N, C-alpha and C positions, 0 to 999 in steps of 0.2 A: 568170736574172739573177744576177751575182755580181760581186765586186770583187777587186782585187789590191792588196795594200799592200806597198811596198818600204821596208826600213829602211836608211838610208844613215848609218852610225854614225860620222860624222866632224864635228868642230866645231873652229873656230879656237881657242877657249878656252872654259872651263867656267863657265857662269852659276852663281851661287851657290846658286840654288834648285832647279837641275835634277837629277832622279834617273833620266833616260832613259839608255839605254846609248849611249855614244859614246866615242870616242878623239880626243885633241887632236893626235896624230901622224897625218900623212897618208902616212907612209913605205910602207905596204902597201895603199894605196887601189887601185892598179891590180889587185893580186892579189885583193883582196876583191870588186871588180867582176866579175872572172873567176869567182869562186865564186858571186856572185849570179846570173850568167847560167847557170851550171851547175845551180844549184838550181831555177831556173825550169824547166829540162829535166826534173830528177828529180821535180818536183812537178806534171808536167803533167796527171796523172790526178786530182788532189785534188778538183777542182771538177766532175769527172764530165761534162765537155763543156758546162757552163753558159755562156751568152753573157756576156762581160765587159762590163760597164756603166760601171765606173769603175776608174781606176788612180790610186794615190796614192803620191807619193814623200814619205816622212817621215823623221824622224831625231831627233837629229843635225841636220845641215844639208845637205839635198839640193842647195842652190844652189851647193855647192862642185863638183857635177858639171859637166863641160863639156857643150855642146849635143850633141856627138858621142856622149858616153857615154850621155846621155839617149836619144838616138835608138837606140843599140845595145840598150839594155834594152827599149825599147818594141817595136822590131822583133823581138826574141827572143820577147816575149810574143805578138805578133801572129802569129808563125810557128807557135805552138803552140796558140793559142786563137782563138776567134771573138770579135773585139772590135768592139762596136757602132760604127757609123759616127759616132754623136753621143756617143761615150764622154766622160764628164767625166775629164780628166786633170789632177791637181793637183800642183803642186811647192810644198813648204814652202821659204821663202826668208828669209834674213837681209837687212835693208835695205842693208847695205854691200856685199853681193854683186851687187846689181841695178844695176850701172852700165850705160851704153849699150851697151858691147860685149857684155856677158852677155845683155842683153835681145834684142839682134840675133841672137846665137846661138839663144836659146830660141824666137824667132819661126820658126826653121828646123826645129822639133820640133813634135810634135802636142800639147804642153802648152798647155792652154787655161784654166787657173785657177791663181792664186797664192794661198798663204796666207802672208802676210808677218808675221814675228814683231817687231812694233813695241814692244809692251809699255808704252811711255810716251813722250810727246814732251817729256821733261824730262831734261837731261843729267845732273843729280844722282841722279835715280832710276835711270838706266841705268848709271851708275858704280856705284851701290850694289848693283845686280843683277849687276854685272860682265859686262854686255853688251859686245859689240865696237863696235856702232854708236853714233852719237850722234843727238841730236834732229833735226838739220837733215837727216841721211841718211834718216831714217825718213820725214819728209814727202816729201823728194825722190824717194825710191824708189817711192812710190805714184804720183807724178805722171809719172815716167819710164815706168813700166809702162803707164800709161793712155795716154801719148803714143805708145808703141810698139804700141798696138792691143789690149792686154790689158784687158778690161773686167770680166771675172769675177774679182773680187779680194775676198779676205777678209783682215782684219787682226786681230792679237791684242793684247788689253790686259789688264794685271794690275791689281787693286785690292787694298785691304786690307792695305797695308804701311806701316810707320811714317812714311816721308817723304811719303806721299801725302795731303795735305790735301784736304778737299772742293772747295776752289777749283781745285786742280790736277787733280783727277778730273774736274770739269766741263769744264775746258780740254781735257783728253785726249778726252773724248767729243765735244765740239763740233768739235775738229779733224777727227775722223773723219767727222762729218756734212759739214763743209766740204769734205773730199776727195772726198765723194760715192761712198764704197765701198758696195757692196750687201750685204756680209756682215761680221759682227763675232763673233769668239769671245773672250769675256771670262772670266777666272778670278780666284778669290780667292787670294792668296799662301798657299801651303801649305808648311809646314815638313816636308819629307820627311827620314827618317833617312839617315845617311851622306852628306848634302850639306854643303857649306861653311856655308850659312846655319844649319843645325842645330848644327854645331860652334861657330859664333860665338855662338849663343844660349847653348849649354851653358856656354861660357867667360865668359858675361856680358859679351861685347863688343858684343852686339847685343840690343836689347829683343825680347821675343816679340811675336808678331802679336796684334792685338786683335780678338776675335770681334765685339764690338759695332761697331767701326769697318767690318769686312768686311760685316756685315749691313746697315748703313746705306748703304754705298756700292753694294751690290747692289741695294737698293731704289731708290737714285737711278738706277742703270743701267737698270732696268727701266722707270721712269717716262720717262727721256730717250729710250729706244728706241721705246716706244709712242707718244710725242709726235712722233717723226720718221718714223712709218709703218713701223717694223720689226716683224716678227712675232718673238715669243719662242718659237721652235719646239722648243728644247731648253734645259735649265737654263743652259748656258753659251754658247748660240748664238742670234744674232738675225740676221734677214735681211729685205731688202725682199721684197715678193711674188715668188715664182718663183725666188728665188736661194738655195734651200737647198743646203747641201753634200750632193750626192747620195751621195757615198761614206760620210760619217759617218752620214747618215740610214739607210743600209743597215745599219749596225751596230745602230742602235737598233730597227730593224724585223725583226732576226733573219735578214738575208739572208746567204747564204754568202760567205765571203771567204778568200783565201789570203795568208798573210804570208810574205814572202821577205826573207832577211837575218838577221844575228845579233840575237836577242831578239824577232824578229817573231812575232806571234800569228796563228793560223789557226782557223777555225770552219766546220763543215759541217752543223750541226744536230744531229749526233750525238755529235761529239767536238770538244774544243778542244785545241789543241797549240801549243807555244811553243818556238822555237829557243833554243839556248844563248846566253847574253848574254856571249860572249867571242869577239873576232875571230879569235884564233889557233886556238882550238878549232873554231869554226865552219868555218874554211877547211880545217883538217886532216881533218874529217869529210866535208866536201863532196868534197874530193879523192879519198876512199875511196868515193865514190858512197853515202855514208850521210847521211840527213837528221838533223841533230843536234837532235832535238826530243823533248820529254817530251809525252806524250798522256794526256788526261783523257777517259774515256768518261762522257758526261753522264747522270746518273740522272734519273729523272721530277722529283724535287725540284730538282735543278740547273736543269733546263729551266723549271720553273714560277718559280723565283726569279729566273732571269736575265730572263725575260719581265717580270716585275714590276719589277724595277730599271730596265731599259732603257725600257719603255713609259711608266712613270710620269713620266720625266724629259721627255717630249715633249708638244707641244700636242695630239697625237692621243690621248693617254691610254691607260689600260688597258682593254682590251676583255674583258669577263667571258666572252663566248662564245669567243673565242680561248683564254682560260685553260682553259675546259672541253675544248677540243680536246686540250690537253696532258694532262689528267687529269679524268676524268668527275666533275662536281659539284665541282670545285676552288673555283668561285666562292662556294659556300655557306660554306666555311670562311673564305675570305678576307673575305667581308662581315661575319662575326662579329668578326674582328680589326679591321675598319675602322671599327666603331662609334666608338671613341675618337677617331679623327682626323676622323670626320664631325662629331662634337659639338664639336670644337675649331675647326671650319671650316678645317681644313688641307687637306682633300680635299672634292670635290663629286661627286655622282653624277648623270648624266643618262642616262636609260634604262639601257643595258647597258654604259656606259662611266665609268670613274672618272678624275678629273682633279686635279691638284694646284691649290690656290688660290694666289693670289700670296703670301700669307702662308706657305702650306705648301711653297713653293719654298725657303724658308730651312731647311727641315727634311727635305729630300727623301730623303736617306740614311737618316735615323732612321725615316721613314715606311715606306720600302721594307723595311727589316729588321724592322719591326714586322709586316709582312704576309707575310714569308717563311714557307715551309712546313718 
């Protein structure tokens, strides 16, 4: 079992907080799609014949693709790999792209799941983020997708930024429950280097983010999701029973995946590789039948630390027996380092599995790094 991720590096405009690789010029979109199709061919052996269970169109803004382009990419994958008949095929989408015409196009493709970047249902928040869409489009895009027959929908929400009062945050969450979407991905606003938001803060044109606000709104999020029957199955992800993101869950469970497109990452259990984050260089190298990727061979410590980081973030927890399969007796060392976190009740241990407590989820990265080898 394996997954394929496709990075579509185009956006209509740059969100102030985003540090993903993208271009706001669509001039070379057709050429880049041709390069993506060629890379799929060049990379056909990377997954060693594994059955493809998930395909994920990320970006960037994959909803800028036409239905014909989506079909062309999926057909190319299917011609070179064995794709499961029930494969989860996700397309990230901006609300403003999901008009009736686009939804009709996408109904003629194998896409069966949307991840819609709503972020907020308030126009002032969206303008502050420099999002293209507005609140009315956010709500209507979900309803139109549902009316078109797409039931497997995830929406993104952001919390922990200056404009977002607790009352507005509650409204955003309640709106999601009202829309009856089965999956929510929610993230604290993070100030990444080399973003417009970081520049505005540095110039004192924007106040910095408030960690206390972020923590409090995260607690409110967890409480609200639990009250409405959602499982908190990963730090930033919540779903109604049976509606996990199969693709993203495979990342956290260490399943192999192939990344296609500029800046895309790949992992096969032994190596991690990432393509150049430059559209022109990517296309030039692919044209020469060269995969423009850097490769890291994972050491035993790398594999241990990666398992610690990813497993702790999930509701399935860190399995000490699996840790010992990576390195004999690794659990003994980890348990020594875990004493501090057990005493603080940031983690709990049940038999051979360690879990984050609700309080511990506020410190997930700190706890993981404290357990690293």
